[in-house]
C-alpha positions as CSV (number, residue, x, y, z in Angstrom):
1,M,-31.0,14.5,4.9
2,K,-33.2,14.8,7.9
3,A,-32.1,13.6,11.3
4,S,-35.3,11.7,11.9
5,Q,-34.5,9.5,8.8
6,F,-30.8,9.1,9.6
7,L,-29.1,7.1,12.4
8,I,-27.7,9.2,15.2
9,S,-26.5,7.1,18.1
10,T,-24.2,9.2,20.3
11,L,-22.8,8.1,23.7
12,K,-22.0,10.2,26.7
13,E,-19.0,7.9,27.7
14,A,-16.6,6.1,25.5
15,P,-16.1,2.4,25.9
16,T,-13.3,1.4,28.4
17,D,-11.2,-0.2,25.7
18,A,-11.0,3.2,23.8
19,E,-7.5,4.6,24.4
20,V,-6.8,7.5,22.0
21,V,-8.9,10.6,21.4
22,S,-10.0,9.5,17.9
23,H,-11.1,6.2,19.0
24,K,-13.1,7.6,21.9
25,L,-14.8,10.3,19.8
26,M,-15.6,8.0,16.8
27,M,-17.3,5.6,19.2
28,R,-19.1,8.3,21.1
29,A,-20.3,10.1,17.9
30,G,-21.6,6.8,16.6
31,M,-19.3,6.6,13.6
32,I,-17.9,3.2,14.2
33,K,-19.0,0.1,16.2
34,K,-16.7,-2.6,17.3
35,L,-17.4,-6.1,15.9
36,G,-14.2,-7.9,16.9
37,A,-10.6,-7.1,17.7
38,G,-9.5,-4.5,15.3
39,I,-12.7,-4.9,13.2
40,Y,-15.4,-2.3,13.1
41,N,-18.7,-1.6,11.4
42,Y,-18.6,1.8,9.6
43,M,-21.9,3.3,10.8
44,P,-23.7,5.8,8.6
45,M,-22.2,8.8,10.2
46,G,-18.7,7.6,9.8
47,L,-19.3,6.1,6.3
48,R,-20.1,9.5,5.1
49,V,-16.7,10.8,6.2
50,I,-15.0,7.8,4.5
51,R,-16.9,8.4,1.3
52,K,-15.8,12.0,1.2
53,V,-12.2,10.9,1.6
54,E,-12.6,8.4,-1.2
55,A,-14.2,11.0,-3.5
56,I,-11.3,13.5,-3.2
57,V,-8.8,10.7,-3.6
58,R,-10.6,9.3,-6.7
59,E,-10.9,12.8,-8.2
60,E,-7.3,13.6,-8.0
61,M,-6.0,10.2,-9.0
62,N,-8.2,10.4,-12.1
63,R,-6.9,13.9,-12.7
64,A,-3.4,12.6,-12.5
65,G,-4.1,10.0,-15.2
66,A,-4.4,6.9,-13.0
67,V,-6.9,4.2,-14.1
68,E,-9.1,2.6,-11.4
69,L,-9.8,-1.1,-11.1
70,T,-10.5,-3.4,-8.3
71,M,-8.5,-6.4,-7.1
72,P,-9.9,-9.2,-5.0
73,V,-9.6,-9.1,-1.2
74,V,-8.9,-12.9,-1.3
75,Q,-6.0,-13.8,-3.5
76,P,-4.4,-17.1,-4.7
77,A,-1.1,-18.0,-2.8
78,E,0.6,-18.8,-6.1
79,L,1.2,-15.2,-6.9
80,W,2.6,-14.5,-3.5
81,Q,4.7,-17.6,-3.7
82,E,6.2,-16.2,-6.9
83,T,7.7,-13.2,-5.0
84,G,8.5,-15.2,-1.9
85,R,6.2,-13.1,0.3
86,F,3.9,-16.0,1.1
87,D,6.6,-17.5,3.2
88,K,8.7,-14.4,4.1
89,M,5.8,-12.2,5.4
90,G,5.1,-12.8,9.1
91,P,1.8,-13.7,10.8
92,E,0.3,-10.3,9.8
93,L,-0.4,-12.0,6.4
94,L,-3.6,-13.9,7.0
95,R,-3.3,-17.2,5.2
96,I,-6.5,-19.4,4.6
97,K,-7.4,-22.6,2.7
98,D,-10.5,-23.2,0.6
99,R,-12.5,-26.5,0.5
100,H,-10.1,-28.0,-2.0
101,D,-7.3,-27.3,0.4
102,R,-5.7,-24.7,-1.8
103,D,-3.9,-21.8,-0.2
104,Y,-5.1,-18.2,-0.3
105,V,-4.3,-14.9,1.4
106,V,-6.5,-12.0,2.6
107,Q,-4.6,-9.2,1.0
108,P,-2.9,-6.5,3.0
109,T,-1.6,-5.0,-0.3
110,S,-1.7,-6.0,-4.0
111,E,1.7,-5.8,-5.7
112,E,1.6,-9.4,-6.8
113,V,-1.9,-9.1,-8.3
114,V,-1.3,-5.8,-10.1
115,T,2.0,-7.1,-11.5
116,D,0.2,-10.2,-12.8
117,I,-2.3,-7.9,-14.6
118,A,0.5,-5.8,-16.0
119,R,2.5,-8.8,-17.4
120,Q,-0.7,-10.2,-19.1
121,E,-1.9,-6.8,-20.5
122,I,1.2,-4.7,-21.3
123,K,3.3,-6.2,-24.1
124,S,4.9,-3.1,-25.7
125,Y,6.6,0.1,-24.7
126,K,3.8,1.9,-26.6
127,Q,1.4,1.0,-23.8
128,L,3.5,2.6,-21.1
129,P,3.3,4.5,-18.8
130,K,0.4,3.1,-16.9
131,N,-0.9,3.7,-13.4
132,F,-3.5,1.4,-11.9
133,Y,-5.3,2.1,-8.6
134,Q,-7.9,0.8,-6.4
135,I,-9.9,1.8,-3.2
136,Q,-10.3,-1.5,-1.5
137,T,-10.7,-3.4,1.8
138,K,-7.4,-4.7,3.3
139,F,-6.6,-7.0,6.2
140,R,-3.5,-7.1,8.3
141,D,-3.5,-9.5,11.2
142,E,-2.0,-7.2,13.8
143,R,-0.9,-8.9,17.0
144,R,-2.3,-6.1,19.2
145,P,-4.9,-4.1,17.3
146,R,-5.5,-0.9,19.1
147,F,-6.5,2.7,18.8
148,G,-9.7,2.1,16.7
149,L,-9.1,2.8,13.1
150,M,-5.6,4.0,13.7
151,R,-4.4,0.4,13.9
152,G,-7.2,-1.9,13.0
153,R,-6.9,-5.2,11.4
154,E,-9.5,-4.6,8.6
155,F,-9.1,-1.3,6.8
156,I,-9.7,0.6,3.5
157,M,-6.8,1.8,1.5
158,K,-6.1,3.5,-1.8
159,D,-3.2,1.8,-3.4
160,A,-1.8,2.7,-6.8
161,Y,0.9,1.1,-8.9
162,S,2.9,2.8,-11.8
163,F,4.5,0.9,-14.6
164,D,7.2,2.5,-16.8
165,R,9.8,1.6,-19.4
166,D,12.9,2.9,-17.6
167,Q,14.1,4.7,-14.4
168,D,13.7,8.2,-15.8
169,A,10.1,7.5,-16.8
170,A,9.4,5.9,-13.4
171,K,10.8,8.9,-11.6
172,A,8.6,11.2,-13.6
173,S,5.6,9.0,-12.8
174,Y,6.6,9.2,-9.2
175,Q,6.7,13.0,-9.3
176,V,3.2,13.1,-10.8
177,M,1.9,11.0,-7.9
178,A,3.8,13.1,-5.4
179,Q,2.2,16.2,-6.6
180,A,-1.3,14.5,-6.8
181,Y,-0.8,13.6,-3.1
182,R,-0.1,17.3,-2.3
183,R,-3.3,18.2,-3.9
184,I,-5.2,15.5,-2.1
185,F,-4.0,16.6,1.3
186,D,-4.4,20.2,0.6
187,R,-8.1,19.5,-0.2
188,F,-8.6,17.5,3.0
189,G,-7.9,20.8,4.9
190,L,-5.5,19.1,7.3
191,T,-2.1,20.3,8.5
192,Y,0.5,17.9,7.2
193,R,4.1,17.4,6.1
194,A,5.5,15.5,3.2
195,V,8.6,14.0,4.6
196,A,11.5,12.0,3.1
197,A,11.3,8.5,4.2
198,D,13.7,5.4,4.2
199,S,13.4,3.3,1.1
200,G,14.2,0.0,2.9
201,A,16.1,-2.8,1.2
202,I,15.3,-1.3,-2.3
203,G,17.4,1.7,-1.7
204,G,17.2,5.1,-3.5
205,D,15.9,8.4,-2.4
206,L,12.4,8.3,-3.9
207,S,10.2,7.7,-0.9
208,E,8.0,10.1,0.9
209,E,5.6,9.8,3.8
210,F,2.6,12.1,4.2
211,Q,2.1,12.8,7.9
212,V,-0.8,14.5,9.6
213,I,0.6,16.6,12.4
214,A,-0.8,15.7,15.8
215,A,0.6,15.8,19.3
216,T,-0.6,12.2,19.7
217,G,1.2,11.0,16.6
218,E,3.2,7.8,16.7
219,D,6.0,9.0,14.4
220,A,8.6,11.6,15.0
221,I,9.0,14.1,12.1
222,V,12.2,16.1,11.7
223,Y,12.1,19.4,9.9
224,C,13.8,22.8,9.5
225,P,11.4,25.7,10.1
226,T,13.6,28.0,7.9
227,S,13.9,25.7,5.0
228,D,12.1,22.9,3.0
229,Y,13.9,20.1,4.8
230,A,11.6,17.4,6.3
231,A,12.2,13.7,6.9
232,N,11.0,11.0,9.3
233,M,13.3,10.0,12.2
234,E,14.6,6.9,10.3
235,K,15.8,9.0,7.4
236,A,16.7,12.3,9.0
237,E,20.2,13.4,9.4
238,A,22.0,16.5,10.8
239,L,24.6,18.6,9.1
240,A,27.7,16.5,9.1
241,P,30.6,17.6,11.4
242,V,33.6,19.0,9.7
243,P,36.0,16.0,9.3
244,V,39.3,16.0,11.1
245,V,41.9,16.3,8.4
246,S,44.7,15.7,10.9
247,R,44.8,14.6,14.6
248,A,47.1,17.6,15.1
249,A,44.2,19.9,14.2
250,P,43.1,22.0,17.2
251,E,39.6,20.5,17.5
252,A,41.2,16.9,17.8
253,T,44.2,17.8,19.9
254,A,44.5,15.7,23.1
255,Q,44.4,18.1,26.1
256,A,44.5,15.4,28.8
257,A,46.2,12.3,29.7
258,M,44.2,9.1,29.4
259,E,43.5,7.6,32.9
260,K,41.3,4.9,34.4
261,I,38.9,6.2,37.1
262,A,36.5,4.5,39.5
263,T,32.9,5.0,38.8
264,P,31.3,2.6,41.3
265,G,27.7,1.7,40.4
266,K,27.6,4.2,37.5
267,S,26.7,2.2,34.4
268,T,25.2,4.9,32.2
269,C,26.7,7.8,30.5
270,A,24.4,10.3,32.3
271,D,25.4,8.8,35.8
272,V,29.1,9.0,34.8
273,A,28.8,12.6,33.6
274,A,27.1,13.6,36.8
275,L,29.7,11.9,39.0
276,L,32.6,13.5,37.1
277,Q,30.8,16.8,36.8
278,V,31.3,16.9,32.9
279,P,28.9,17.5,30.1
280,L,27.1,14.4,28.8
281,T,28.5,15.3,25.4
282,S,32.0,14.4,26.5
283,T,31.0,10.8,27.1
284,V,30.8,8.0,24.6
285,K,28.4,5.0,24.8
286,S,29.2,1.5,23.5
287,L,26.6,-0.6,21.7
288,V,27.5,-4.2,20.8
289,L,25.9,-5.9,17.9
290,A,26.4,-9.2,16.1
291,T,25.9,-10.6,12.6
292,D,25.7,-14.2,11.8
293,E,26.7,-16.1,8.6
294,M,24.7,-19.2,8.0
295,D,25.4,-22.4,6.3
296,E,23.2,-24.1,3.7
297,Q,21.2,-25.8,6.4
298,G,20.5,-22.5,8.1
299,A,22.9,-23.0,11.0
300,V,25.2,-20.3,12.2
301,K,28.7,-21.0,11.0
302,K,30.4,-17.7,11.8
303,T,29.5,-14.7,14.0
304,Q,31.0,-11.2,13.8
305,V,30.8,-8.9,16.8
306,W,30.6,-5.2,16.2
307,L,31.2,-2.3,18.6
308,L,29.4,1.0,17.8
309,L,30.4,4.2,19.5
310,L,27.9,7.1,19.9
311,R,28.1,10.3,21.9
312,G,26.5,10.0,25.4
313,D,23.5,12.1,24.6
314,H,22.7,10.4,21.3
315,D,20.6,7.3,20.4
316,M,21.3,4.6,17.7
317,N,19.2,4.7,14.6
318,E,18.6,1.1,13.7
319,V,17.6,1.7,10.2
320,K,20.7,3.6,9.4
321,V,22.8,0.9,11.1
322,G,21.1,-1.8,9.2
323,K,22.1,-0.3,5.9
324,L,26.0,-0.2,6.7
325,P,28.1,-2.8,4.8
326,G,28.1,-6.0,6.8
327,L,25.5,-5.0,9.3
328,E,22.5,-6.1,7.3
329,G,20.3,-8.2,9.5
330,F,22.2,-7.3,12.7
331,R,21.2,-8.3,16.2
332,F,22.2,-7.2,19.6
333,A,25.0,-9.3,21.0
334,T,24.2,-11.7,23.8
335,V,25.8,-11.2,27.3
336,P,28.1,-14.2,26.9
337,E,29.2,-12.8,23.5
338,I,29.9,-9.5,25.2
339,E,31.8,-11.1,28.1
340,V,34.0,-13.2,25.7
341,H,35.1,-10.1,23.7
342,F,35.2,-7.3,26.4
343,G,35.6,-9.2,29.7
344,A,33.0,-7.1,31.3
345,K,29.2,-6.8,31.5
346,P,27.2,-4.1,29.7
347,G,27.5,-0.7,31.4
348,Y,31.3,-0.5,31.5
349,L,32.2,-1.3,27.9
350,G,34.7,0.6,25.6
351,P,37.0,0.1,22.7
352,I,40.3,-0.1,24.8
353,G,41.6,-3.3,26.2
354,L,39.5,-5.8,24.3
355,R,39.9,-9.5,24.8
356,Q,38.8,-10.4,21.3
357,P,38.9,-8.2,18.2
358,V,35.7,-6.5,17.1
359,R,34.6,-4.4,14.1
360,L,34.6,-0.8,15.4
361,V,32.2,1.7,14.0
362,A,32.1,5.3,15.2
363,D,29.3,7.8,14.7
364,R,30.6,10.7,12.7
365,D,30.2,13.0,15.8
366,V,32.4,10.7,17.9
367,A,35.0,10.5,15.1
368,V,35.7,14.3,15.7
369,M,35.8,14.2,19.5
370,A,38.8,14.5,21.8
371,D,39.4,13.7,25.4
372,W,36.2,11.6,25.7
373,I,35.1,9.2,28.3
374,C,34.2,5.6,27.8
375,G,33.9,2.3,29.7
376,A,37.1,0.6,30.9
377,N,35.9,-3.0,30.2
378,E,36.0,-3.5,33.9
379,E,33.0,-3.2,36.3
380,D,32.9,0.0,38.2
381,F,35.5,1.8,36.1
382,H,35.7,4.1,33.2
383,I,38.6,5.8,31.2
384,R,38.8,9.5,30.5
385,G,41.0,11.5,28.3
386,V,40.6,9.1,25.3
387,N,41.8,10.3,21.9
388,W,41.9,8.7,18.4
389,G,45.2,7.9,17.0
390,R,47.0,8.3,20.4
391,D,45.1,5.8,22.5
392,L,43.4,3.7,20.0
393,P,43.4,3.2,16.3
394,E,41.1,4.9,13.9
395,P,37.7,3.1,13.6
396,D,37.0,0.6,10.8
397,L,34.1,2.7,9.7
398,V,32.8,6.3,10.4
399,A,29.1,6.7,9.6
400,D,26.0,8.6,10.5
401,I,24.3,6.0,12.9
402,R,22.3,8.2,15.3
403,N,18.9,9.8,15.6
404,V,18.9,13.5,15.2
405,V,17.9,15.7,18.2
406,E,16.2,19.0,18.4
407,G,18.7,21.8,17.7
408,D,20.9,19.9,15.3
409,A,22.0,21.9,12.4
410,S,19.8,21.1,9.3
411,P,21.7,19.2,6.7
412,D,21.0,21.8,4.0
413,G,22.8,24.4,6.3
414,R,19.7,26.7,6.4
415,G,18.8,26.5,10.2
416,V,18.4,24.1,13.0
417,L,16.1,21.0,13.2
418,A,12.9,20.8,15.1
419,I,10.9,17.7,16.0
420,E,7.1,17.2,16.0
421,R,4.8,14.2,16.1
422,G,2.8,13.0,13.1
423,I,0.5,10.2,11.9
424,E,1.4,8.6,8.6
425,V,-1.6,8.5,6.3
426,G,0.1,8.3,2.9
427,H,3.3,7.0,1.2
428,V,4.7,7.3,-2.2
429,F,7.5,4.9,-3.0
430,Y,9.6,3.9,-6.1
431,L,9.8,0.1,-6.2
432,G,12.0,-0.4,-9.2
433,T,12.0,-3.9,-10.7
434,K,11.6,-5.8,-7.4
435,Y,8.2,-7.3,-8.4
436,S,8.5,-7.3,-12.1
437,R,11.7,-9.4,-11.9
438,A,10.3,-11.8,-9.4
439,M,7.2,-12.3,-11.6
440,N,8.9,-11.9,-15.0
441,A,6.8,-8.9,-15.9
442,T,8.4,-7.7,-19.2
443,F,7.5,-5.6,-22.3
444,L,9.2,-5.2,-25.6
445,D,11.2,-2.1,-25.7
446,V,11.8,0.1,-28.9
447,N,14.7,-2.2,-29.9
448,G,12.4,-5.3,-29.7
449,K,14.1,-6.7,-26.5
450,P,12.3,-7.6,-23.4
451,Q,12.7,-5.3,-20.5
452,F,11.5,-5.5,-16.9
453,M,8.9,-2.9,-16.0
454,E,10.0,-0.1,-13.5
455,M,7.3,0.2,-10.8
456,G,6.2,2.6,-8.1
457,C,3.6,2.3,-5.5
458,Y,1.4,4.8,-3.8
459,G,-0.8,4.3,-0.8
460,I,-3.4,6.3,1.3
461,G,-5.0,5.0,4.4
462,V,-8.6,5.9,3.7
463,T,-10.1,4.7,7.0
464,R,-7.1,5.8,9.0
465,L,-7.3,9.4,7.7
466,P,-10.5,10.3,9.6
467,A,-9.0,9.1,12.8
468,A,-5.8,11.2,12.1
469,A,-8.0,14.2,11.3
470,I,-9.7,13.9,14.7
471,E,-6.4,13.5,16.5
472,Q,-5.5,16.9,15.0
473,N,-8.9,18.6,15.3
474,H,-10.9,18.2,18.5
475,D,-11.7,19.8,21.8
476,D,-13.3,18.8,25.0
477,R,-16.8,19.0,23.3
478,G,-15.9,16.6,20.5
479,I,-14.7,16.5,16.9
480,I,-13.9,19.5,14.7
481,W,-14.2,18.3,11.0
482,P,-12.6,20.4,8.2
483,D,-15.4,21.2,5.7
484,A,-14.1,18.7,3.1
485,L,-14.4,15.7,5.5
486,A,-17.3,16.5,7.7
487,P,-20.2,13.9,7.6
488,F,-22.5,16.9,7.0
489,T,-21.3,20.4,6.2
490,V,-24.1,22.3,7.8
491,V,-26.6,21.3,10.5
492,L,-29.9,23.3,10.9
493,C,-31.1,23.1,14.5
494,P,-34.7,24.4,14.9
495,I,-35.6,24.9,18.5
496,S,-39.0,23.4,19.6
497,P,-40.5,23.3,16.0
498,D,-43.4,21.2,17.4
499,R,-44.5,24.3,19.4
500,F,-43.6,27.0,17.0
501,P,-44.9,26.6,13.4
502,D,-42.9,29.6,12.2
503,V,-39.7,27.9,13.3
504,K,-40.5,24.7,11.5
505,S,-41.5,26.6,8.2
506,A,-38.3,28.7,8.4
507,A,-36.1,25.7,9.0
508,D,-37.8,23.7,6.2
509,A,-37.4,26.7,3.8
510,L,-33.7,27.2,4.5
511,Y,-33.1,23.5,4.3
512,Q,-34.7,23.4,0.8
513,E,-32.7,26.4,-0.3
514,L,-29.4,24.9,0.9
515,L,-30.2,21.6,-0.8
516,A,-30.9,23.4,-4.0
517,A,-27.5,25.2,-3.8
518,G,-25.7,21.8,-3.4
519,V,-24.9,22.2,0.3
520,D,-24.4,19.0,2.3
521,V,-27.0,19.9,5.0
522,I,-28.8,17.9,7.6
523,L,-32.0,19.2,9.3
524,D,-32.4,18.1,12.9
525,D,-36.1,17.6,13.1
526,R,-36.0,15.3,16.2
527,N,-37.5,17.8,18.6
528,E,-34.7,17.3,21.0
529,R,-34.1,19.7,23.9
530,P,-31.7,22.5,22.6
531,G,-28.8,21.4,25.0
532,A,-28.9,17.8,24.0
533,M,-29.3,18.6,20.3
534,F,-26.3,21.1,20.4
535,A,-24.2,18.6,22.3
536,D,-24.8,15.8,19.8
537,W,-23.6,18.1,16.8
538,E,-20.6,19.4,18.7
539,L,-19.6,15.9,19.5
540,I,-20.2,14.8,15.8
541,G,-18.3,17.8,14.7
542,V,-20.4,19.4,11.9
543,P,-18.4,22.6,11.1
544,H,-21.4,25.0,10.5
545,R,-24.5,25.2,12.7
546,V,-27.5,27.4,12.4
547,N,-29.9,27.7,15.3
548,I,-33.5,28.8,14.5
549,G,-35.6,29.9,17.5
550,D,-38.9,31.7,17.9
551,R,-37.4,34.7,19.8
552,G,-34.8,35.3,17.0
553,L,-37.4,34.9,14.2
554,K,-39.5,37.6,15.7
555,E,-36.5,39.9,15.2
556,G,-35.8,38.4,11.8
557,V,-32.5,36.7,12.8
558,V,-31.0,33.3,13.4
559,E,-27.9,32.2,15.0
560,Y,-24.8,31.0,13.2
561,Q,-21.9,29.2,14.9
562,H,-18.8,27.6,13.5
563,R,-17.7,24.7,15.4
564,R,-14.6,26.5,16.5
565,D,-16.5,29.6,17.7
566,S,-17.0,29.9,21.4
567,A,-20.5,31.6,20.9
568,P,-23.1,32.0,18.1
569,T,-23.5,35.2,16.0
570,S,-26.9,36.7,15.1
571,V,-27.4,36.8,11.4
572,P,-30.5,38.1,9.5
573,L,-32.5,35.2,8.2
574,A,-32.4,36.7,4.8
575,D,-28.6,36.6,4.7
576,I,-27.9,33.3,6.3
577,A,-27.9,31.2,3.1
578,S,-25.5,33.6,1.3
579,L,-23.2,33.7,4.4
580,L,-23.1,29.9,4.5
581,L,-22.4,29.7,0.7
582,G,-19.5,32.3,1.1
583,R,-18.0,30.4,4.0
584,L,-18.2,27.1,2.2
585,K,-16.4,28.5,-0.8
586,A,-13.7,30.3,1.2
């Protein structure tokens, strides 16, 4: 490609609505153009990156035995009504009607359609396993689309769906995909982590997110630097504390008498700890939740109030709490509900002296504490010296209900946990029979009986991935693409070729040589000033640049500069092609 034939439309300044680095740089580099809220044109420079992502994904999916197809962007509502998602999914699902007043959706995902294909085409266990995938446009009607391609409304995604005869076979298919994803992300040339993720209502442990590491990432990734443990914050846990076998054990022995103390205006654990000059870890915070039981008409017929106790320096993990028996679909209690049960307002609550009974859940770290401090259920007062068994009954339930913190012991016992930020760009997930049961997708097993197909789903955010790559790889001059993702791998920059015929001929000859060798090269033949030309390519982020000037050619050399290099290096003209080919193969 020659630059004069291509479209290069760089900007000195990013639009005012561009917030994160990737959004700013993709707009400035002319890779995307905003069409509407969360909707972008993929411009030629950006589309080349997207196509390279797609090519790697397609090669590895095919290598793993998946079969490509394409499912419609606009899908009949009937299939979504079979699974209940037409009504259950929120306003993120774009619902439309055709001229005949029939309901359709603009797909954010395709479980229903692919399950419909499977139930029509797969009749026997002999046809299993199967894995169908597509690379397709999706739409999610985000309430606040932002950050460019990081959280747009229209996006491109690779989604794959496996079908198997039983759980063991489904788990084997899952592992095939998990390994394929590792090959894909290795080829992208990005620093990433595969982390254990929460499986939601389906349950089970087969769920992994693939996170590109970036300081601006929206997700917290928990990992152990000295072991293979890694999980997202929703799933992560620390090494469980040693349970107290007996309240007479030394670690649980009461050392102080329980007493009520004045803490005027001190409604947080941190304020109380500072007032009493004690560690924050000796305080316990009280969180009040509620669960509602509904009648057939959808009205609340019964409400259960719950008190959760966490150490003062810990935060509640809502995903973990929502998976506890009885706490599915919990909400935070209202102030009137709190006052009825505790006789006090939030800030001074505790488990002692309740007005109405509640269900008591203690985090497992709180369950092994002694002489702790909590609210007295009276404004401006707390209680210290609280101990299980002596001052209040054992909790109804002890569970891991907190977010881990940096420095916690790793659950595998092989070090301590660290936390870094990441951007989710892929997810592999075991679905089980959730969709096959809802849509009656069965096959005849070896015994001739119908069985529901076991499913898995596997997604990669194709248009999100370039944005994540930029968040990880940039500097004050612009983007720094890995070779595998760059819109062009090499750029040739002849300096004043209109004035120096030797420069033009040398650039043309090198360009043809690299093309013949299969290098993805662009020749900048625009006759731009050197400073402006170099600034364009540094902004765009092409990883390998060769500067060809009259002065260097007189000495038989050109200048090579990798995008990460601070200065160019002189290389003999006769050697530059082999140097580039060697760098590209490394």
